[in-house]
C-alpha positions as CSV (number, residue, x, y, z in Angstrom):
1,M,-14.6,7.5,-18.5
2,S,-16.8,7.7,-15.9
3,D,-19.8,9.2,-13.8
4,Y,-17.1,10.5,-11.2
5,K,-16.7,14.2,-10.3
6,I,-12.8,13.8,-11.1
7,N,-12.2,11.7,-14.3
8,K,-8.8,11.1,-15.5
9,T,-7.3,8.9,-18.0
10,D,-5.1,5.7,-16.9
11,A,-2.1,7.7,-18.3
12,E,-3.1,10.5,-16.2
13,W,-3.7,8.6,-12.6
14,K,-0.3,7.0,-13.5
15,S,1.4,10.4,-13.6
16,K,-0.1,11.8,-10.7
17,L,-0.2,8.9,-8.2
18,S,3.2,6.9,-6.6
19,D,3.0,3.4,-8.2
20,E,1.9,1.7,-5.1
21,Q,-1.0,4.7,-4.9
22,Y,-1.7,3.5,-8.2
23,R,-1.8,-0.4,-7.8
24,I,-4.2,0.0,-5.0
25,L,-6.6,3.1,-6.3
26,R,-6.5,2.4,-9.7
27,K,-6.1,-1.6,-9.7
28,K,-8.2,-2.2,-6.6
29,G,-4.5,-3.6,-4.5
30,T,-4.3,-4.2,-0.9
31,E,-0.9,-3.1,0.8
32,M,1.1,-5.2,3.2
33,P,-0.5,-5.3,6.7
34,F,1.1,-3.3,9.5
35,T,3.6,-1.6,6.5
36,G,1.3,1.6,6.0
37,T,1.8,4.5,7.0
38,Y,-1.3,5.9,8.7
39,N,-2.1,2.3,10.5
40,S,-0.4,3.8,13.8
41,H,-1.0,7.2,12.9
42,S,-2.4,9.4,16.1
43,E,-2.5,12.7,14.8
44,A,-5.8,15.1,15.3
45,G,-6.8,16.1,11.3
46,L,-8.7,15.0,8.4
47,Y,-7.6,11.7,6.0
48,A,-8.1,12.6,2.1
49,C,-8.2,10.6,-0.6
50,A,-4.8,10.4,-2.1
51,G,-6.4,10.6,-5.8
52,C,-7.6,13.5,-5.7
53,E,-8.0,15.3,-2.1
54,A,-11.6,14.6,-1.1
55,P,-12.3,14.2,3.3
56,L,-13.2,10.5,3.3
57,F,-12.8,10.2,7.6
58,K,-12.0,12.3,10.8
59,S,-9.2,11.2,13.3
60,D,-11.5,11.2,16.1
61,A,-13.2,8.1,14.0
62,K,-9.8,6.4,13.7
63,F,-9.2,3.5,16.5
64,D,-6.5,0.7,16.3
65,S,-8.3,-2.7,15.2
66,G,-4.9,-4.5,15.3
67,C,-5.8,-6.0,11.5
68,G,-2.7,-3.7,10.0
69,W,-4.3,-1.4,7.9
70,P,-5.6,2.0,8.9
71,S,-9.5,1.7,10.8
72,F,-12.9,3.8,10.8
73,D,-15.4,3.1,12.5
74,A,-17.4,6.2,10.5
75,S,-16.8,7.8,6.5
76,I,-17.8,11.5,5.7
77,K,-21.0,11.4,5.4
78,G,-21.8,11.3,1.3
79,N,-18.0,10.6,0.5
80,V,-17.7,7.0,0.2
81,N,-19.4,4.6,-2.0
82,Y,-19.7,1.5,-1.3
83,T,-20.1,-2.0,-3.6
84,L,-20.5,-5.9,-3.2
85,D,-17.0,-7.4,-4.1
86,K,-16.5,-11.2,-4.8
87,S,-13.2,-11.1,-5.5
88,H,-10.7,-13.9,-4.0
89,G,-13.5,-16.5,-3.1
90,M,-15.0,-13.6,-0.2
91,V,-18.1,-11.7,-0.1
92,R,-17.1,-8.2,1.0
93,T,-18.8,-4.5,0.8
94,E,-15.5,-2.4,-1.3
95,I,-15.6,1.2,-0.6
96,I,-14.4,3.5,-2.9
97,C,-14.4,7.1,-3.1
98,E,-17.0,8.9,-4.5
99,T,-15.4,12.0,-6.2
100,C,-12.6,10.0,-8.1
101,G,-14.1,6.0,-7.8
102,G,-10.4,5.0,-5.7
103,H,-10.3,1.8,-4.5
104,L,-10.2,2.4,-0.3
105,G,-10.4,-1.0,1.1
106,H,-13.3,-2.5,2.8
107,V,-16.0,-2.1,5.2
108,F,-17.2,-5.1,8.1
109,N,-20.1,-5.0,10.6
110,D,-17.1,-6.4,13.7
111,G,-16.3,-2.6,14.7
112,P,-15.9,-2.4,18.2
113,T,-17.6,1.0,18.8
114,A,-20.9,2.2,19.3
115,T,-21.3,2.3,15.3
116,G,-20.3,-1.1,14.6
117,T,-18.5,-0.3,11.8
118,R,-14.9,-1.0,10.7
119,Y,-13.8,0.9,7.8
120,C,-10.2,-1.7,6.8
121,V,-8.2,1.8,4.7
122,N,-5.1,1.2,2.7
123,S,-2.5,3.9,4.1
124,A,-1.5,4.5,0.6
125,S,-5.0,5.5,-0.4
126,L,-5.0,8.2,1.7
127,D,-3.2,11.2,2.4
128,F,-3.4,13.0,6.0
129,K,-4.4,16.8,6.9
130,K,-3.5,18.0,10.3
131,S,-5.9,20.3,12.2
C-alpha cells in the first residue's frame, strides 16, 4: 500500500475500473490520440479522477490543443501531484491524482494560454460532473 488517502489492492482497483481505466490509471498507460470521450468535450462542469472522484480540473481551464487528448491550462490546486518520468526515452513530468495515485497523463510547458502550461490528460482517467 501507499501513502495516498485512498488505497486499494490491485484486485479492488480491477473490480472498480474498466479494463482501459485500469490500464491507464494503475499501469500508467496511454489511450490512443483522438479516441477519448473528453477530447472534444466542452460542457461546463468539473473533471474528476475516474478512480476516486477527486476534483482535478475545471471546465474553464480546458482548451483544444489539437494534440488528441483533453488539455487543461491549470489543475485544481493541491489535487494533482507531479513526478519525473524518464520512460520511453523521454524526460517528462507525469501528473498523478494526489488522492489515489492514479496516472492522469503529463504536463508540458508549451501551453498557448497565459499559464503557458498544457496538462495532457487521458480521458479514461477522468469522470465529468456537469455544473
